[in-house]
C-alpha positions as CSV (number, residue, x, y, z in Angstrom):
1,X,123.1,120.2,75.2
2,X,124.2,118.0,78.0
3,X,123.3,114.2,78.2
4,X,122.3,112.3,81.1
5,X,122.9,108.7,81.8
6,X,119.8,106.5,81.3
7,X,117.9,105.5,84.5
8,X,119.2,102.2,85.5
9,X,116.7,99.5,86.5
10,X,119.0,96.9,87.8
11,X,122.7,96.1,87.8
12,X,124.1,92.6,87.9
13,X,127.9,91.8,88.7
14,X,129.3,88.3,87.9
15,X,132.7,87.1,88.4
16,X,133.9,84.3,86.3
17,X,137.1,82.2,86.7
18,X,138.4,81.8,83.2
19,X,141.2,79.5,84.2
20,X,145.0,80.0,85.0
21,X,144.2,81.7,87.9
22,X,142.5,84.5,85.8
23,X,139.4,86.1,86.8
24,X,137.1,88.3,84.8
25,X,134.4,90.5,86.2
26,X,131.2,91.3,84.2
27,X,128.8,94.0,85.0
28,X,125.3,94.0,83.3
29,X,123.2,97.1,83.4
30,X,119.5,97.0,82.4
31,X,117.9,100.3,81.7
32,X,114.2,101.5,81.9
33,X,112.4,101.6,78.6
34,X,112.1,105.4,77.9
35,X,109.3,105.0,75.1
36,X,107.0,102.9,77.6
37,X,107.5,105.4,80.3
38,X,106.5,108.4,78.0
39,X,103.4,106.2,76.8
40,X,102.4,105.6,80.2
41,X,102.8,109.3,81.3
42,X,100.7,110.3,78.5
43,X,98.1,107.7,79.2
44,X,97.8,108.9,82.9
45,X,97.6,112.5,81.6
46,X,94.8,111.6,79.2
47,X,96.9,112.6,76.1
48,X,97.9,110.2,73.2
49,X,101.0,110.2,70.7
50,X,100.4,110.2,66.9
51,X,103.0,109.5,64.3
52,X,104.5,112.8,62.8
53,X,107.5,113.6,60.6
54,X,109.1,116.7,60.9
55,X,109.9,118.9,64.0
56,X,106.9,120.1,66.9
57,X,107.3,120.9,70.4
58,X,104.7,120.1,73.2
59,X,104.5,122.4,76.3
60,X,102.1,121.5,79.2
61,X,102.2,123.8,82.1
62,X,101.3,122.7,85.6
63,X,98.1,124.8,85.7
64,X,97.0,123.0,82.3
65,X,97.2,119.4,84.1
66,X,95.4,120.6,87.4
67,X,92.5,121.6,85.3
68,X,92.6,118.7,83.2
69,X,93.4,120.4,79.9
70,X,95.2,117.2,78.5
71,X,92.2,115.1,79.0
């Protein structure tokens, strides 16, 4: 399984002079909240999440979405 980097929402670069001619560069990355994105996606599709322990899978086909099967 390959992993992808998280989607970046913003990047902030700060340069700090810490004395003695030494400079430090700090980069701050803010990533999008994946849980919130999934909740919004489910809400827009008319689905909802329930708490579940164990394993399960969900397959939504494009034709199911088109005909409103998730509503």
